[in-house]
N, C-alpha and C positions, 0 to 999 in steps of 0.2 A: 504494500500500500504506500502511495507517495506521502511524503512528510507534510506537504503543503495542504492544509485543510482549512476551508473557510466556512464558518458557521453563519447560517442565515441571519441570526439576530444581530451579528456584529456590525452590519452595514448601517444600523440606525444611529450609531454614535458619531453624529456630526457635532459641530460646535454648540448649537442650541441644546441638543439633548445632553451633551456633556455638562453644560452649565446647570441644567435642571437636575441631573443626577448628583452633582456636587451639593446642591442645596436640599435635596429631598430628605436626607436622613436627619436634618435639623428642623424640619417643618412639622409642627404638631407634637403634642406630648407623647403619644404612643410611639412615634418614630424616634424621638429623642431617647425614650426609655429603651427601645429596641437597640438603638445604636450603642447605648451604654452597656447593655448586656453583651452585644457583639464584642465590644472592646474587652470586657471582663474575660470572656472565653478565650479571646486571642492572646491576652496577656498571660493567662494560665497555660495555654498551649506553648507559648514561647518559653516559659519557665520550664515546662516539662521537657522541652527540646534542648535544654541546657543553655538558654539565653544566647543563641548563636550570634557570632560577631559579624558575619557577612550574610545578609539576607536579600534574596530576590523577591520583591513584592510583585507578583504577577497573577492576575492583572491588577495594577495599582489603581485603575480607574482615575477618579479625580483626587486621589491622595487621601482618602478617608482614614486610613490607618497610619499615616506617616507620623502623627504626633505620638502614637503608641510605640511604633518602632523606634522612634528617636529617644524614648525614655532611657535606653541604654546609651550612655553618652559616647562610648567609643565604637558603637555599632556602625558598620558600613552598610548603607541601604541602596539597593538598585531598584528604582521604580520603573517597571516595564509594562507596556500595554500594546495591544494590536492597533489601538486607535490613536492617531496623532492628535486628534481633537481632545481626547481625554488627557493626554500628556500636557498639552498646552494649557488646558483649563486648570489642571493641578498646579502647573508652574505659576499661573497668573493669580489664582484665587487662594491657594494655601499660604499660611504665614511664611515670611521669608526665612525665619529661623529653621523651619522644617525643610523648605525647598532647598536651602543651601546645603543640607545634609544628604540630599538624595541625588544619585546619578541616574539620569533618565535614559531609557532604552526603548526604542520602538521595535517591537518584535512579537512574534506569535508564540503562544504556549505550545504549539505543536512543532515548532522549529526554532528553538531559542538561540539567539545569536551570541552564545557564550560557549567556551570550550568545556570539555568533560570536567566534572568535579570542580566547577568554578566557584560555587558558593557553599556556605555551611548549611543553609536551609532555604527552601522555597516556601513562601507564604502565599497561599492561593485561596482567597476568600471570595465566595459568591461567583464561581464560574462553573463548577462541575455539575450543578443542577440544571444548567442550560444544555448539557450535552446528552442527547438521547441515544446516540449510536454507540453500542458497546465497543466497537472497533476504534471509534474516535477517542473514547475515554481511555482505552488501553494505550493508544498511541501517545496521548498527552502524558499519562502516568509514566510511561517508559522514557519519554523525553525529560521529565522531571528527575527520574532516576539517573539519567546521564549527567545532568547539570549539577545536581545537589550531591555533595560528598557525604552527607549525614542524614538529614531529616527533611520531611515535607509536611506542611500543615495545610489541610484542605477543609473547606466547609461545603455541605450539600444537604439536600433534602432526603430523608430516609422514611421508610414506613414503620409501622409498629407503634403509632401514636394517634391521638385523637384527631389532630388536624389532617393527617394523611388519610385516615378513614373518612373524614368529612369531605375532603377533596375528591376522593375516589367516588363517593356516593353522588356528589354534584356532577362529576364528569359523566356518570352513567345516565343522569337525568337529562343533561343538555346534549348528549351525544358527542362523538369524537370530532374534534376540529381538524381541518385540513392542515393547519399550521400550529405547531406547538413548540414553545421555546423554554419551558420549564418542566422538569421531570422529577417525580418522586421515585427513588430507587429502593428496591428491596435491600435490606441490610446484607443478606447472604450474597446477593449479586455483587454489590460494590466491594464488600470485604474480600470476596473471591478475586475480583479484579485487582485490588491492591496487592494481594499475594502473587498473582500472576505476573504483575509488573516488577516483582522483586522486593516488595516492602513487607515489613511486619508491623502490626498495629501495636503501638505503645499505649495509646490512651484514646478513649471516646469521651467527648464532652458535649452534653445535650443542652440546648438553649433553655428548654423547660421540659424535664423528663416526663415522658408519657403523654405530653400535650403538644409540643411544637415539633415541626418537621426538621428544623435546623439542627445539624450535628457537626461538630468539629472533630476531625481525626488528627492525631499526631502519629506520623508514620516514620519508621526508621528503615534505612537500607540494610539488606542482608538478613 
């Protein structure tokens, strides 16, 4: 399978959408609380991974997690995204103190423009739930295994909780859409793919156990 993979949803990230994305996690109480919980889980995941000193934030989006990644003062941060608009929005809208800490990289998660074992850890929040094709997920995970020398932190939607059950029931009611860009993955499926890509699972961190779909995995190579 060729390494160059383009996901349908990625074309929407023009400058206007990137700016909207930058602001949406700070709009309204529920989103601010959700963003705070995302940061709590990410901080815990980084600690479990040994507080890596060289981190690839991919996709970095509009830099939502840069303040968190910069909490370790000597950490080197590479902010990478497939969207130039996202990178420029992050550069223009995030505080200069954080922007100056981040090396920007325009690249794809399926073909990362870095050599083998280039970083200590890959920090991948809110991408995997957009990938419905198992072959595409496996290709991305194997590329992560090539570039990271130690750990990978990923978030995604999993089943086995109330929100996943509710979503499945809703989808049965309204019928299958022609286009879908968010997927709830069975735990057994995704954990099998992690192992197939050469990772072992160090930790599972749930946003709200038994209720929410979001889960963060801390993966280790070998």
